[in-house]
PDB file of the backbone (N, CA, C, O) and the ligand in Angstrom, with CONECT records:
HET     ZN  A 101       1
ATOM      1  N   MET A   1     -44.004 -48.830  -0.302  1.00  0.00           N
ATOM      2  CA  MET A   1     -42.889 -49.788  -0.387  1.00  0.00           C
ATOM      3  C   MET A   1     -41.941 -49.452  -1.530  1.00  0.00           C
ATOM      4  O   MET A   1     -40.720 -49.450  -1.370  1.00  0.00           O
ATOM      5  N   ALA A   2     -42.534 -49.166  -2.692  1.00  0.00           N
ATOM      6  CA  ALA A   2     -41.713 -48.866  -3.867  1.00  0.00           C
ATOM      7  C   ALA A   2     -40.878 -47.609  -3.632  1.00  0.00           C
ATOM      8  O   ALA A   2     -39.725 -47.529  -4.056  1.00  0.00           O
ATOM      9  N   LYS A   3     -41.475 -46.626  -2.952  1.00  0.00           N
ATOM     10  CA  LYS A   3     -40.746 -45.391  -2.687  1.00  0.00           C
ATOM     11  C   LYS A   3     -39.555 -45.646  -1.772  1.00  0.00           C
ATOM     12  O   LYS A   3     -38.484 -45.067  -1.955  1.00  0.00           O
ATOM     13  N   LYS A   4     -39.748 -46.510  -0.797  1.00  0.00           N
ATOM     14  CA  LYS A   4     -38.672 -46.816   0.134  1.00  0.00           C
ATOM     15  C   LYS A   4     -37.472 -47.430  -0.597  1.00  0.00           C
ATOM     16  O   LYS A   4     -36.327 -47.040  -0.372  1.00  0.00           O
ATOM     17  N   GLN A   5     -37.754 -48.382  -1.459  1.00  0.00           N
ATOM     18  CA  GLN A   5     -36.675 -49.040  -2.205  1.00  0.00           C
ATOM     19  C   GLN A   5     -35.936 -48.028  -3.081  1.00  0.00           C
ATOM     20  O   GLN A   5     -34.713 -48.073  -3.208  1.00  0.00           O
ATOM     21  N   ASP A   6     -36.686 -47.133  -3.670  1.00  0.00           N
ATOM     22  CA  ASP A   6     -36.088 -46.128  -4.534  1.00  0.00           C
ATOM     23  C   ASP A   6     -35.144 -45.240  -3.737  1.00  0.00           C
ATOM     24  O   ASP A   6     -34.046 -44.909  -4.184  1.00  0.00           O
ATOM     25  N   PHE A   7     -35.594 -44.865  -2.552  1.00  0.00           N
ATOM     26  CA  PHE A   7     -34.766 -44.022  -1.707  1.00  0.00           C
ATOM     27  C   PHE A   7     -33.469 -44.737  -1.337  1.00  0.00           C
ATOM     28  O   PHE A   7     -32.397 -44.131  -1.338  1.00  0.00           O
ATOM     29  N   ALA A   8     -33.570 -46.016  -1.025  1.00  0.00           N
ATOM     30  CA  ALA A   8     -32.393 -46.784  -0.626  1.00  0.00           C
ATOM     31  C   ALA A   8     -31.374 -46.858  -1.759  1.00  0.00           C
ATOM     32  O   ALA A   8     -30.175 -46.689  -1.537  1.00  0.00           O
ATOM     33  N   SER A   9     -31.849 -47.106  -2.953  1.00  0.00           N
ATOM     34  CA  SER A   9     -30.915 -47.231  -4.070  1.00  0.00           C
ATOM     35  C   SER A   9     -30.265 -45.889  -4.387  1.00  0.00           C
ATOM     36  O   SER A   9     -29.100 -45.830  -4.781  1.00  0.00           O
ATOM     37  N   LYS A  10     -31.029 -44.812  -4.212  1.00  0.00           N
ATOM     38  CA  LYS A  10     -30.453 -43.491  -4.448  1.00  0.00           C
ATOM     39  C   LYS A  10     -29.377 -43.181  -3.415  1.00  0.00           C
ATOM     40  O   LYS A  10     -28.347 -42.585  -3.731  1.00  0.00           O
ATOM     41  N   THR A  11     -29.630 -43.593  -2.184  1.00  0.00           N
ATOM     42  CA  THR A  11     -28.675 -43.335  -1.121  1.00  0.00           C
ATOM     43  C   THR A  11     -27.352 -44.033  -1.397  1.00  0.00           C
ATOM     44  O   THR A  11     -26.282 -43.456  -1.203  1.00  0.00           O
ATOM     45  N   LEU A  12     -27.433 -45.268  -1.848  1.00  0.00           N
ATOM     46  CA  LEU A  12     -26.218 -46.041  -2.105  1.00  0.00           C
ATOM     47  C   LEU A  12     -25.387 -45.449  -3.231  1.00  0.00           C
ATOM     48  O   LEU A  12     -24.157 -45.453  -3.186  1.00  0.00           O
ATOM     49  N   LYS A  13     -26.084 -44.939  -4.246  1.00  0.00           N
ATOM     50  CA  LYS A  13     -25.356 -44.427  -5.406  1.00  0.00           C
ATOM     51  C   LYS A  13     -25.096 -42.930  -5.314  1.00  0.00           C
ATOM     52  O   LYS A  13     -24.488 -42.347  -6.212  1.00  0.00           O
ATOM     53  N   GLY A  14     -25.550 -42.312  -4.242  1.00  0.00           N
ATOM     54  CA  GLY A  14     -25.482 -40.860  -4.134  1.00  0.00           C
ATOM     55  C   GLY A  14     -24.161 -40.350  -3.595  1.00  0.00           C
ATOM     56  O   GLY A  14     -23.117 -40.992  -3.719  1.00  0.00           O
ATOM     57  N   LYS A  15     -24.243 -39.168  -2.990  1.00  0.00           N
ATOM     58  CA  LYS A  15     -23.028 -38.484  -2.538  1.00  0.00           C
ATOM     59  C   LYS A  15     -22.260 -39.281  -1.490  1.00  0.00           C
ATOM     60  O   LYS A  15     -21.042 -39.153  -1.366  1.00  0.00           O
ATOM     61  N   MET A  16     -22.987 -40.105  -0.741  1.00  0.00           N
ATOM     62  CA  MET A  16     -22.340 -40.835   0.349  1.00  0.00           C
ATOM     63  C   MET A  16     -21.335 -41.860  -0.157  1.00  0.00           C
ATOM     64  O   MET A  16     -20.344 -42.142   0.516  1.00  0.00           O
ATOM     65  N   ALA A  17     -21.579 -42.408  -1.320  1.00  0.00           N
ATOM     66  CA  ALA A  17     -20.729 -43.492  -1.806  1.00  0.00           C
ATOM     67  C   ALA A  17     -19.554 -42.932  -2.593  1.00  0.00           C
ATOM     68  O   ALA A  17     -19.695 -42.519  -3.744  1.00  0.00           O
ATOM     69  N   LYS A  18     -18.411 -42.927  -1.961  1.00  0.00           N
ATOM     70  CA  LYS A  18     -17.202 -42.511  -2.663  1.00  0.00           C
ATOM     71  C   LYS A  18     -16.503 -43.747  -3.211  1.00  0.00           C
ATOM     72  O   LYS A  18     -16.550 -44.817  -2.604  1.00  0.00           O
ATOM     73  N   THR A  19     -15.878 -43.598  -4.318  1.00  0.00           N
ATOM     74  CA  THR A  19     -15.138 -44.720  -4.882  1.00  0.00           C
ATOM     75  C   THR A  19     -13.652 -44.418  -4.866  1.00  0.00           C
ATOM     76  O   THR A  19     -13.222 -43.270  -4.975  1.00  0.00           O
ATOM     77  N   CYS A  20     -12.888 -45.480  -4.726  1.00  0.00           N
ATOM     78  CA  CYS A  20     -11.439 -45.352  -4.686  1.00  0.00           C
ATOM     79  C   CYS A  20     -10.918 -45.030  -6.085  1.00  0.00           C
ATOM     80  O   CYS A  20     -11.299 -45.690  -7.052  1.00  0.00           O
ATOM     81  N   PRO A  21     -10.056 -44.030  -6.202  1.00  0.00           N
ATOM     82  CA  PRO A  21      -9.505 -43.692  -7.515  1.00  0.00           C
ATOM     83  C   PRO A  21      -8.515 -44.733  -8.029  1.00  0.00           C
ATOM     84  O   PRO A  21      -8.191 -44.756  -9.217  1.00  0.00           O
ATOM     85  N   VAL A  22      -8.032 -45.599  -7.129  1.00  0.00           N
ATOM     86  CA  VAL A  22      -7.021 -46.584  -7.516  1.00  0.00           C
ATOM     87  C   VAL A  22      -7.667 -47.842  -8.085  1.00  0.00           C
ATOM     88  O   VAL A  22      -7.341 -48.271  -9.192  1.00  0.00           O
ATOM     89  N   CYS A  23      -8.604 -48.442  -7.304  1.00  0.00           N
ATOM     90  CA  CYS A  23      -9.192 -49.713  -7.734  1.00  0.00           C
ATOM     91  C   CYS A  23     -10.611 -49.548  -8.272  1.00  0.00           C
ATOM     92  O   CYS A  23     -11.158 -50.470  -8.877  1.00  0.00           O
ATOM     93  N   GLY A  24     -11.210 -48.366  -8.052  1.00  0.00           N
ATOM     94  CA  GLY A  24     -12.543 -48.127  -8.580  1.00  0.00           C
ATOM     95  C   GLY A  24     -13.664 -48.738  -7.751  1.00  0.00           C
ATOM     96  O   GLY A  24     -14.833 -48.641  -8.124  1.00  0.00           O
ATOM     97  N   GLU A  25     -13.321 -49.364  -6.636  1.00  0.00           N
ATOM     98  CA  GLU A  25     -14.325 -49.957  -5.752  1.00  0.00           C
ATOM     99  C   GLU A  25     -14.938 -48.873  -4.881  1.00  0.00           C
ATOM    100  O   GLU A  25     -14.277 -47.898  -4.522  1.00  0.00           O
ATOM    101  N   ALA A  26     -16.216 -49.056  -4.546  1.00  0.00           N
ATOM    102  CA  ALA A  26     -16.857 -48.143  -3.608  1.00  0.00           C
ATOM    103  C   ALA A  26     -16.323 -48.418  -2.212  1.00  0.00           C
ATOM    104  O   ALA A  26     -16.202 -49.570  -1.797  1.00  0.00           O
ATOM    105  N   TYR A  27     -16.005 -47.353  -1.496  1.00  0.00           N
ATOM    106  CA  TYR A  27     -15.514 -47.529  -0.129  1.00  0.00           C
ATOM    107  C   TYR A  27     -16.601 -48.086   0.764  1.00  0.00           C
ATOM    108  O   TYR A  27     -17.772 -47.724   0.643  1.00  0.00           O
ATOM    109  N   GLN A  28     -16.199 -48.975   1.665  1.00  0.00           N
ATOM    110  CA  GLN A  28     -17.068 -49.384   2.757  1.00  0.00           C
ATOM    111  C   GLN A  28     -16.489 -48.787   4.020  1.00  0.00           C
ATOM    112  O   GLN A  28     -15.285 -48.864   4.267  1.00  0.00           O
ATOM    113  N   TYR A  29     -17.359 -48.190   4.818  1.00  0.00           N
ATOM    114  CA  TYR A  29     -16.873 -47.553   6.024  1.00  0.00           C
ATOM    115  C   TYR A  29     -17.020 -48.491   7.199  1.00  0.00           C
ATOM    116  O   TYR A  29     -18.119 -48.933   7.533  1.00  0.00           O
ATOM    117  N   VAL A  30     -15.887 -48.789   7.822  1.00  0.00           N
ATOM    118  CA  VAL A  30     -15.841 -49.756   8.905  1.00  0.00           C
ATOM    119  C   VAL A  30     -15.324 -49.064  10.155  1.00  0.00           C
ATOM    120  O   VAL A  30     -14.331 -48.337  10.128  1.00  0.00           O
ATOM    121  N   LYS A  31     -16.031 -49.313  11.255  1.00  0.00           N
ATOM    122  CA  LYS A  31     -15.568 -48.755  12.525  1.00  0.00           C
ATOM    123  C   LYS A  31     -14.579 -49.715  13.164  1.00  0.00           C
ATOM    124  O   LYS A  31     -14.898 -50.884  13.384  1.00  0.00           O
ATOM    125  N   THR A  32     -13.403 -49.240  13.459  1.00  0.00           N
ATOM    126  CA  THR A  32     -12.412 -50.073  14.120  1.00  0.00           C
ATOM    127  C   THR A  32     -12.110 -49.486  15.496  1.00  0.00           C
ATOM    128  O   THR A  32     -12.187 -48.275  15.704  1.00  0.00           O
ATOM    129  N   VAL A  33     -11.773 -50.357  16.411  1.00  0.00           N
ATOM    130  CA  VAL A  33     -11.423 -49.928  17.764  1.00  0.00           C
ATOM    131  C   VAL A  33      -9.988 -50.345  18.034  1.00  0.00           C
ATOM    132  O   VAL A  33      -9.628 -51.509  17.855  1.00  0.00           O
ATOM    133  N   SER A  34      -9.172 -49.398  18.463  1.00  0.00           N
ATOM    134  CA  SER A  34      -7.786 -49.732  18.764  1.00  0.00           C
ATOM    135  C   SER A  34      -7.396 -49.157  20.117  1.00  0.00           C
ATOM    136  O   SER A  34      -8.014 -48.215  20.613  1.00  0.00           O
ATOM    137  N   MET A  35      -6.366 -49.740  20.700  1.00  0.00           N
ATOM    138  CA  MET A  35      -5.867 -49.273  21.981  1.00  0.00           C
ATOM    139  C   MET A  35      -4.830 -48.182  21.737  1.00  0.00           C
ATOM    140  O   MET A  35      -3.893 -48.358  20.958  1.00  0.00           O
ATOM    141  N   VAL A  36      -5.012 -47.070  22.406  1.00  0.00           N
ATOM    142  CA  VAL A  36      -4.024 -45.999  22.297  1.00  0.00           C
ATOM    143  C   VAL A  36      -3.552 -45.627  23.702  1.00  0.00           C
ATOM    144  O   VAL A  36      -4.320 -45.714  24.661  1.00  0.00           O
ATOM    145  N   PRO A  37      -2.288 -45.211  23.822  1.00  0.00           N
ATOM    146  CA  PRO A  37      -1.761 -44.842  25.144  1.00  0.00           C
ATOM    147  C   PRO A  37      -2.486 -43.646  25.722  1.00  0.00           C
ATOM    148  O   PRO A  37      -2.789 -42.687  25.013  1.00  0.00           O
ATOM    149  N   GLY A  38      -2.766 -43.708  27.022  1.00  0.00           N
ATOM    150  CA  GLY A  38      -3.410 -42.592  27.697  1.00  0.00           C
ATOM    151  C   GLY A  38      -2.395 -41.602  28.216  1.00  0.00           C
ATOM    152  O   GLY A  38      -1.199 -41.728  27.953  1.00  0.00           O
ATOM    153  N   GLU A  39      -2.873 -40.613  28.957  1.00  0.00           N
ATOM    154  CA  GLU A  39      -1.974 -39.578  29.470  1.00  0.00           C
ATOM    155  C   GLU A  39      -1.038 -40.117  30.536  1.00  0.00           C
ATOM    156  O   GLU A  39       0.131 -39.738  30.597  1.00  0.00           O
ATOM    157  N   LYS A  40      -1.559 -41.009  31.380  1.00  0.00           N
ATOM    158  CA  LYS A  40      -0.708 -41.618  32.400  1.00  0.00           C
ATOM    159  C   LYS A  40       0.117 -42.727  31.774  1.00  0.00           C
ATOM    160  O   LYS A  40      -0.334 -43.424  30.864  1.00  0.00           O
ATOM    161  N   GLU A  41       1.327 -42.875  32.276  1.00  0.00           N
ATOM    162  CA  GLU A  41       2.195 -43.910  31.754  1.00  0.00           C
ATOM    163  C   GLU A  41       1.598 -45.277  32.060  1.00  0.00           C
ATOM    164  O   GLU A  41       1.188 -45.546  33.189  1.00  0.00           O
ATOM    165  N   GLY A  42       1.553 -46.127  31.059  1.00  0.00           N
ATOM    166  CA  GLY A  42       1.028 -47.468  31.246  1.00  0.00           C
ATOM    167  C   GLY A  42      -0.471 -47.569  31.145  1.00  0.00           C
ATOM    168  O   GLY A  42      -1.023 -48.665  31.250  1.00  0.00           O
ATOM    169  N   SER A  43      -1.151 -46.445  30.943  1.00  0.00           N
ATOM    170  CA  SER A  43      -2.608 -46.497  30.800  1.00  0.00           C
ATOM    171  C   SER A  43      -2.999 -46.444  29.326  1.00  0.00           C
ATOM    172  O   SER A  43      -2.334 -45.822  28.497  1.00  0.00           O
ATOM    173  N   TYR A  44      -4.091 -47.115  29.041  1.00  0.00           N
ATOM    174  CA  TYR A  44      -4.561 -47.151  27.655  1.00  0.00           C
ATOM    175  C   TYR A  44      -6.050 -46.865  27.618  1.00  0.00           C
ATOM    176  O   TYR A  44      -6.769 -47.115  28.586  1.00  0.00           O
ATOM    177  N   HIS A  45      -6.496 -46.348  26.513  1.00  0.00           N
ATOM    178  CA  HIS A  45      -7.939 -46.259  26.317  1.00  0.00           C
ATOM    179  C   HIS A  45      -8.272 -46.626  24.882  1.00  0.00           C
ATOM    180  O   HIS A  45      -7.397 -46.672  24.017  1.00  0.00           O
ATOM    181  N   PHE A  46      -9.525 -46.881  24.649  1.00  0.00           N
ATOM    182  CA  PHE A  46      -9.958 -47.300  23.322  1.00  0.00           C
ATOM    183  C   PHE A  46     -10.259 -46.082  22.455  1.00  0.00           C
ATOM    184  O   PHE A  46     -10.873 -45.116  22.907  1.00  0.00           O
ATOM    185  N   ALA A  47      -9.825 -46.146  21.227  1.00  0.00           N
ATOM    186  CA  ALA A  47     -10.127 -45.086  20.271  1.00  0.00           C
ATOM    187  C   ALA A  47     -10.863 -45.692  19.084  1.00  0.00           C
ATOM    188  O   ALA A  47     -10.409 -46.656  18.468  1.00  0.00           O
ATOM    189  N   GLU A  48     -12.009 -45.100  18.783  1.00  0.00           N
ATOM    190  CA  GLU A  48     -12.772 -45.576  17.625  1.00  0.00           C
ATOM    191  C   GLU A  48     -12.381 -44.766  16.397  1.00  0.00           C
ATOM    192  O   GLU A  48     -12.175 -43.554  16.453  1.00  0.00           O
ATOM    193  N   ARG A  49     -12.292 -45.473  15.316  1.00  0.00           N
ATOM    194  CA  ARG A  49     -11.887 -44.821  14.082  1.00  0.00           C
ATOM    195  C   ARG A  49     -12.757 -45.360  12.954  1.00  0.00           C
ATOM    196  O   ARG A  49     -13.035 -46.558  12.902  1.00  0.00           O
ATOM    197  N   ILE A  50     -13.179 -44.497  12.065  1.00  0.00           N
ATOM    198  CA  ILE A  50     -13.907 -44.941  10.878  1.00  0.00           C
ATOM    199  C   ILE A  50     -12.902 -45.037   9.727  1.00  0.00           C
ATOM    200  O   ILE A  50     -12.244 -44.059   9.373  1.00  0.00           O
ATOM    201  N   VAL A  51     -12.804 -46.220   9.162  1.00  0.00           N
ATOM    202  CA  VAL A  51     -11.838 -46.452   8.100  1.00  0.00           C
ATOM    203  C   VAL A  51     -12.581 -46.724   6.796  1.00  0.00           C
ATOM    204  O   VAL A  51     -13.534 -47.504   6.766  1.00  0.00           O
ATOM    205  N   ALA A  52     -12.145 -46.085   5.736  1.00  0.00           N
ATOM    206  CA  ALA A  52     -12.700 -46.361   4.408  1.00  0.00           C
ATOM    207  C   ALA A  52     -11.961 -47.559   3.820  1.00  0.00           C
ATOM    208  O   ALA A  52     -10.743 -47.526   3.642  1.00  0.00           O
ATOM    209  N   VAL A  53     -12.708 -48.607   3.525  1.00  0.00           N
ATOM    210  CA  VAL A  53     -12.097 -49.846   3.063  1.00  0.00           C
ATOM    211  C   VAL A  53     -12.449 -50.079   1.594  1.00  0.00           C
ATOM    212  O   VAL A  53     -13.612 -49.989   1.200  1.00  0.00           O
ATOM    213  N   CYS A  54     -11.441 -50.377   0.801  1.00  0.00           N
ATOM    214  CA  CYS A  54     -11.653 -50.796  -0.581  1.00  0.00           C
ATOM    215  C   CYS A  54     -10.695 -51.953  -0.849  1.00  0.00           C
ATOM    216  O   CYS A  54     -10.058 -52.451   0.080  1.00  0.00           O
ATOM    217  N   LYS A  55     -10.585 -52.381  -2.081  1.00  0.00           N
ATOM    218  CA  LYS A  55      -9.732 -53.535  -2.370  1.00  0.00           C
ATOM    219  C   LYS A  55      -8.264 -53.279  -2.038  1.00  0.00           C
ATOM    220  O   LYS A  55      -7.505 -54.214  -1.783  1.00  0.00           O
ATOM    221  N   CYS A  56      -7.871 -52.009  -2.043  1.00  0.00           N
ATOM    222  CA  CYS A  56      -6.463 -51.667  -1.790  1.00  0.00           C
ATOM    223  C   CYS A  56      -6.038 -52.001  -0.364  1.00  0.00           C
ATOM    224  O   CYS A  56      -4.896 -52.397  -0.133  1.00  0.00           O
ATOM    225  N   ASN A  57      -6.958 -51.842   0.600  1.00  0.00           N
ATOM    226  CA  ASN A  57      -6.527 -52.018   1.988  1.00  0.00           C
ATOM    227  C   ASN A  57      -7.384 -52.999   2.767  1.00  0.00           C
ATOM    228  O   ASN A  57      -7.235 -53.101   3.984  1.00  0.00           O
ATOM    229  N   GLU A  58      -8.283 -53.732   2.098  1.00  0.00           N
ATOM    230  CA  GLU A  58      -9.182 -54.614   2.856  1.00  0.00           C
ATOM    231  C   GLU A  58      -8.419 -55.686   3.621  1.00  0.00           C
ATOM    232  O   GLU A  58      -8.846 -56.103   4.698  1.00  0.00           O
ATOM    233  N   LYS A  59      -7.297 -56.132   3.073  1.00  0.00           N
ATOM    234  CA  LYS A  59      -6.528 -57.167   3.767  1.00  0.00           C
ATOM    235  C   LYS A  59      -5.897 -56.622   5.037  1.00  0.00           C
ATOM    236  O   LYS A  59      -5.802 -57.323   6.045  1.00  0.00           O
ATOM    237  N   GLU A  60      -5.461 -55.356   4.984  1.00  0.00           N
ATOM    238  CA  GLU A  60      -4.887 -54.746   6.183  1.00  0.00           C
ATOM    239  C   GLU A  60      -5.935 -54.555   7.259  1.00  0.00           C
ATOM    240  O   GLU A  60      -5.662 -54.752   8.443  1.00  0.00           O
ATOM    241  N   VAL A  61      -7.135 -54.171   6.849  1.00  0.00           N
ATOM    242  CA  VAL A  61      -8.181 -53.856   7.825  1.00  0.00           C
ATOM    243  C   VAL A  61      -8.798 -55.131   8.391  1.00  0.00           C
ATOM    244  O   VAL A  61      -8.978 -55.258   9.602  1.00  0.00           O
ATOM    245  N   TYR A  62      -9.122 -56.074   7.505  1.00  0.00           N
ATOM    246  CA  TYR A  62      -9.798 -57.290   7.965  1.00  0.00           C
ATOM    247  C   TYR A  62      -8.821 -58.355   8.441  1.00  0.00           C
ATOM    248  O   TYR A  62      -9.217 -59.294   9.131  1.00  0.00           O
ATOM    249  N   GLY A  63      -7.548 -58.220   8.081  1.00  0.00           N
ATOM    250  CA  GLY A  63      -6.526 -59.153   8.541  1.00  0.00           C
ATOM    251  C   GLY A  63      -6.452 -60.419   7.689  1.00  0.00           C
ATOM    252  O   GLY A  63      -5.634 -61.298   7.959  1.00  0.00           O
TER     253      GLY A  63
HETATM  254 ZN    ZN A 101      -8.782 -48.941  -3.717  1.00  0.00          ZN2+
END
């Protein structure tokens, strides 16, 4: 159990966690889905995008 917790804390503070140079907050990665135009006129399909969210853009992402 103790080893598991240690691994988790290392993961959070490790290479995966990038921080914003502007606000200093750690980015949270959020998957967003948006409609984008397809090849045929009037057709749309969904596009998934991973967005890095910090204090600078959280209002834009979360609305
Ligand atoms: Zn920021």
